[in-house]
N, C-alpha and C positions, 0 to 999 in steps of 0.2 A: 545196193543189194537188190532193190526192186527190179532194176534193169537186168541184173544177172539171173534173177528168178524167172523174169518174162522171157528171156531168151531160151530158157529151158523148159518153157511150157507150164510153168506153175505161177502164172501171173496173178491168180486170185489169192494164192498165199502171200505174194508180195504185196497186193493191196490190203489184205488183212494186217500185215505188219505195219503198212503206212498209216492205217487208221489207228491201230494201237499207239504208234508213235505220236500222232497228233493228239490223242486223248490224253496221253501221259504229259506231253509238252503243255497242253491247256491247263491240266490240273496243277502242274508246277507253277505255271504263271499265276493261276488263281491264288494258290497258297502263298506265293511270294507277295502278290499284292495285298492279300489280307494282312500278312505280316508287317508289311512296310506302312500300311495305312492305319493299323489298329491304334498306334500311339498318337496319330494325328486326329482321329475322330473327336476326341475330347479336348483337343488343343484349343486354348482360348486366347492365343496371342492376339488375334485380330480384336477380339472383344476387349482384351486388357487396354488396347490402344484407343477404341472408339465406343466402348460400352459406356453404360450409364453409371456404373460403380466407380468411385474415386475420379469422377469427371472434373477436370480443372475448370471448365467454364461454370459448372454448378458450384464448385468450391469457391471461386471468386464472387460469384453472384450472392452466395450465402453470407459472405463476409461484407457485401455492400459494394463491390468493385466491378467495373465494367472492363473485360478484356480488351476492347477496342482503345481503351485509354493508354495502352502500351504498345510500342512499336517493334519491339523484339524481345527475345528470351535470351538471357544470359546465364548458362548453367554453371554452377560451382560445385565440387572442383571442376575447373575449366579443362577443356580438351581441345587440341589442335593437332589433327592427324590426318595425313594424306598428301601433303605437299612434297613428301620425300626429303625435305630438308629439316622439318621441325617435327618433334614427336612428344607432345605434351598430353599425358594421359589424365583422363578424368577418372571417375569411378563407375561401377556398375549402376549406382543409383543415379548419378547426375547424367549419364548417357541415356539410359533407358527412360528415365522420367522427363528428361529434356525433350526427347522425341514424342513422348506421350503428350506432353503439354503443347508442343508445337501442332500437333495434329488436333488436339482438342480445342485449342484457342485460335488456331489458324494464325499464328504469329511466327515469323521466321526465327531461326536460331542463329544468334551471333557467335557461332562456334564452328569448327571445322572437323568433319569426319567424312571425307570423300577422296577417293583416289584422284590423283593429278590435280589437286587444288593448287592454284598459282601461289607462287612464293610471295608475291606482292600481297594478295589477300590474306594469307596467313600472317604475314608480318604485321600488317595494320591492325588485325585482330589481336594478336598476341601483344602488341604494343599497349593495348589497354591496360595492361598489368605492369607497365613500366613505371618508374618512380615519377614523382611530381616534377622533376628536373626536365622531363621529356614531354614535349607536346604530343597531343593524340589527333593526327589529321583525320582518322576514321570518323571521329565524332563530328567534325566540321561538315562531312558529307552525308550525314543522316537526313532523311527526307522531312523530318519535323523535330520539334522540341519535346515530343512526348517522352516520358520516362521509359526505361527498360524494366522488364520484369526479371528480377534475380530469382532463379530456382536454386535453392541451397539444400545439399544433402545434409540430413541430421546424423548420418551414420559415418560420415568421413570427416577427417581433419582438412582444414583449408591451408593454402599457402599464405605466407605473410602478406603478399600484394593482394590476395583475395580478401583476407580479413581487413585490410585498410578500406577496400571498396565497400565491404559489409557495413563497416561503421558509418558510412555516409548514406546508407539506404534506410528505408522505413519498413518495418515489419507489417505485412497485410494479414496473412492467415498461414496455418501450418497443419500438417497431419503428422502421423508417426514416421513418415519417410523423409518429408522435405519441409522446408519453409519458403514461403513467397514474399519477397520484398519489392518495394518500388525504389528503383535507382534513378534519380534525375540526371539528365544529361550534364548538368552543372557539377556532377560529382568529379568530372575529369578536368574541370577548370583549375588553373593553378597560378599562383602569383609567386611561386618559389623561384623561378628564374630572375624575376625582377627583383626579389628580396636579395638573392645572392649578388646580383649586379650592384645594388645599392650598398651592400655590405662591402664589397670589393672597393667601390668608390670611396666610402668613408674610411676604410683601413689602408688604402693604398700608400699614403705617406709613411705608415709604420711598417708596412710588409717587408720582408727580407727578400732581396733579389738574388736569384741563383740561376745564372744563365738567362734563358727566356722565361724562366718561371718567377713567380712571386710565392712565397709561403708564410704562413701565419705564425710559425714558431720556429726557433732554432732547434737544431738536432742533427741526426744523421742525415748525410747527403741524400737527395732524391735521386731516383733513377727515372729518367724521362727519355724515351727513344722515339722520335717521330719518323725514323727511317727515311729521312730526305735524300739519302744517297741512292736508294732504290726506286727505279722508275716503274710504275704500274699504270693501269688503265683506271684504277679507282684509288682514292686516298681519303682520309677521314678529315683531321682539321688542318692538315698542311700537306703539300706535294710529297709524294713518296710513300711507299708501303712495302712490307715483305710479301713475297708471293712465290707460289710453287705449285707443281702439279705431280701427283703421285710421289710425294717426297716429304722431307720434314725440314724444318728450319729452326735454328737456335735463336731465341729472342733475348735470352740472357744467360750468362754462365759465369759465375764468380761470387766472391763476398760482396756483401752490401757496403758500399763505400761510407766510410765514417762511422760504422756501427760500433758502439761501445758497450751496449747491454743487450738483454733478451727482451727487446720490445716487440710490440705487435704491428705488423705491417699489412697494408692491402696491396695486393697485386692485381692490376687490371690491364686489359687491351681490348681492342675492338676488331671484329672479323667481318668481312664483307659478306652479306647475306644472300647476294644474287649471283653467286657463281653457279656454273651449270651442274655441279655435283653436290653430293651430300656436305653438310656442315662438317667442318674439320673438328679435330679434338686438341686439347691443350694438356701437355704433360708437365706436372710440377714435381720437383725433388728438392729436398734439403739434405745436403750431404755434410757429414762431420768432418773434423779436421784431418782425419785419416781416410777420407773418401768413402766412409760407409754411409749407406742410405738410412736417414733417420726418419724421413717422412716422404711419402710419394702418393701422387694422385693423377690418374687419367680422366679427363672429363671432356665428353663431347658437348658442344654448345647447343645441341639440337633441342634441349629443354630449357634454354634460357628465355627470359621474358623481358629483359632490358634491351630495348631496340631504339636506336636514334637514326632516323632516315632509313638507310638500307644497311646499317651496321649493327652488329649484335655484340653485346658486351660480355666478356669473361672477367670474373673477379673472384678472388680467393683471399680470405684473411689467414695470415700465418704468423706464428710466433718464432721468432728467431732463437733458437735454443742455445747458441753460442755466438758472439760476435764475429768469430772467424768462420763460421760455417758458410758453405757455398749454397747459392740458390741457383737451380737450373730450370729454365722455363723453355719448353719446346712446343712447336705447333706442327701437326701432321695430318695428312689427308689426301684424298684424290685431287683436291684443288682448294687453295686457300689464298687469301689476301688479308694481312693482319697489319694494324697500324696502332700508333699511340700507346706504347707500352709504358706504364706508370707504376713505379714501386715507391710507396710513401708510408712514413709512420703514421698510424691512424690518428694520432694526436695532432697532426699537421694537415691543414687545408692547403691546396695548391691552385694557383690560378695561372693561365696564360692566354695569349691571344691567338686565334686561328688566322688563317691566310686572308680572311676578310676583315680582320680586326675585330672579330666578335669574341666575347669573353667564354673562356672554357674553365669549368669549376670541377676539380678532382676527376678530370677526363670527360665530363659532360658538357657539350656544346650549350650555352644558355640562349643562343638565338636573340641576343640582345647586345647592341653595340654600346660599350660603356661610354660615358661622357667625362 
């Protein structure tokens, strides 16, 4: 417009319009900046992390404890987000207060909330919440034997594995939001594999043999599928596993062999955790005698905490509503490798030997060679 006006000899009028435009543009920018920053001027986010109020260093000092006595912070409810394979959510309290405590105490967080975190690091940390049947290699690589500082939300419920850890810790101090505990590294030490191996050795003459398995009590037949007829790049306790890409596979479909009543079963299998894609999902269905769906569930193992080596355990307890009902178990996803399907009555414990001659108990490798 200015150029048009200048060409017609009214350049001063064009300049006046340009000045008006710049003034209006500047006023609009001024009002926009004031509007955008008004809510930030009194924002105390930085102070809430590093200020003197509710300071974790002071909180521990007043209780008579030195922050340097702890080598890391373990927040509960636990979170492991960012590897794009696992998605274990904490709570608003455990995440926010965990970061606050890490900045205040200058201690690292033994938790995951960062994009592109490696699957290996995530699995080793999540494994801290696996059962006592599983060794915890992350603990062996800690730089010292100093305890960990448990930061526990008082406003959230904990998972069963988290409650187990909490029972092994010592309460230090608390406020209205959180409790701080001292958790010794020895909390992850376990004699359970050795105990189960000793039990197997003592009971072996009386155990009932069923194919490659030993069982502790008679009853409906067990379903054990090591998938040895399938060749894969990875396998769990014996060569072979079911694998697929952008597909699904049926792990079991049919009535449970030998079922005579409506007993309770545990269904379990192991899924390889280091595939290139998201963790797969497992679909369970119980069908009636006429094919109607009586019970169904689709569950992704991205929130599983039972990890052995590079394998993640899926398990589900089901009650057979009629002996003739069909159980259907399928796995699906962008990529999956599945091994060692086991369906057993919960009243029966099961043993077998893996490809190296080491004992497996109810699907858990004990990493102990039986004598």
